[in-house]
C-alpha positions as CSV (number, residue, x, y, z in Angstrom):
1,K,12.0,19.7,23.7
2,G,9.9,16.8,22.5
3,I,7.5,18.8,20.2
4,G,7.9,16.5,17.2
5,R,7.3,13.4,19.4
6,R,4.1,15.0,20.9
7,L,2.8,16.0,17.4
8,L,3.5,12.5,16.1
9,M,1.7,10.9,19.1
10,E,-1.3,13.1,18.6
11,A,-1.4,12.2,14.9
12,I,-1.2,8.5,15.6
13,H,-4.0,8.9,18.2
14,R,-6.3,10.7,15.8
15,L,-5.6,8.2,13.0
16,R,-6.3,5.3,15.3
17,K,-9.6,6.8,16.3
18,K,-10.5,7.1,12.6
19,G,-9.8,3.4,12.1
20,C,-6.4,3.6,10.5
21,K,-4.4,0.4,10.9
22,E,-1.0,1.3,9.3
23,I,1.1,4.3,8.9
24,F,3.9,4.5,6.3
25,L,6.6,7.1,5.9
26,E,9.7,7.7,3.9
27,L,12.8,9.5,5.0
28,R,16.3,10.2,3.7
29,A,18.7,7.5,4.6
30,S,21.0,10.1,6.2
31,N,18.3,11.5,8.5
32,V,19.5,10.0,11.7
33,A,17.4,12.4,13.9
34,A,14.2,11.2,12.2
35,R,15.0,7.6,12.8
36,K,15.7,8.4,16.4
37,L,12.2,9.8,16.6
38,Y,10.3,7.1,14.7
39,E,12.0,3.8,15.8
40,P,11.3,4.2,19.6
41,M,7.7,4.9,18.7
42,G,7.5,1.5,17.0
43,F,8.2,2.3,13.3
44,K,10.1,-0.5,11.6
45,M,12.1,-0.2,8.4
46,I,10.4,-2.3,5.7
47,G,12.2,-1.2,2.6
48,L,14.6,1.0,0.8
49,R,13.9,3.1,-2.3
50,K,17.2,3.4,-4.2
51,H,18.0,6.9,-5.7
52,Y,14.6,8.2,-4.4
53,Y,15.8,11.8,-3.7
54,V,17.4,13.9,-6.5
55,R,18.9,17.0,-4.7
56,P,21.1,15.7,-3.3
57,P,20.9,12.2,-4.6
58,E,20.1,9.7,-1.8
59,D,18.1,6.6,-1.0
60,A,14.9,6.7,1.0
61,I,14.1,4.5,3.9
62,V,10.5,3.3,4.0
63,M,9.1,2.7,7.5
64,K,5.8,1.3,8.8
65,L,3.9,1.4,12.1
66,N,1.0,-1.0,12.8
67,I,-1.5,0.9,15.0
């Protein structure tokens, strides 16, 4: 339905108005749905945090968006 995308767009808009230049986020490496949301909006993978999550054990992808 696009609710997550609209919420993210509004958050980016508000952060930009407040002078924010960058947004960082972390997500489970297996979270394909989240990557499908973030990547088309311009977020780029900038790193990997090995063994970041404990239950279940999993790496975290670090993403960044320059606004």
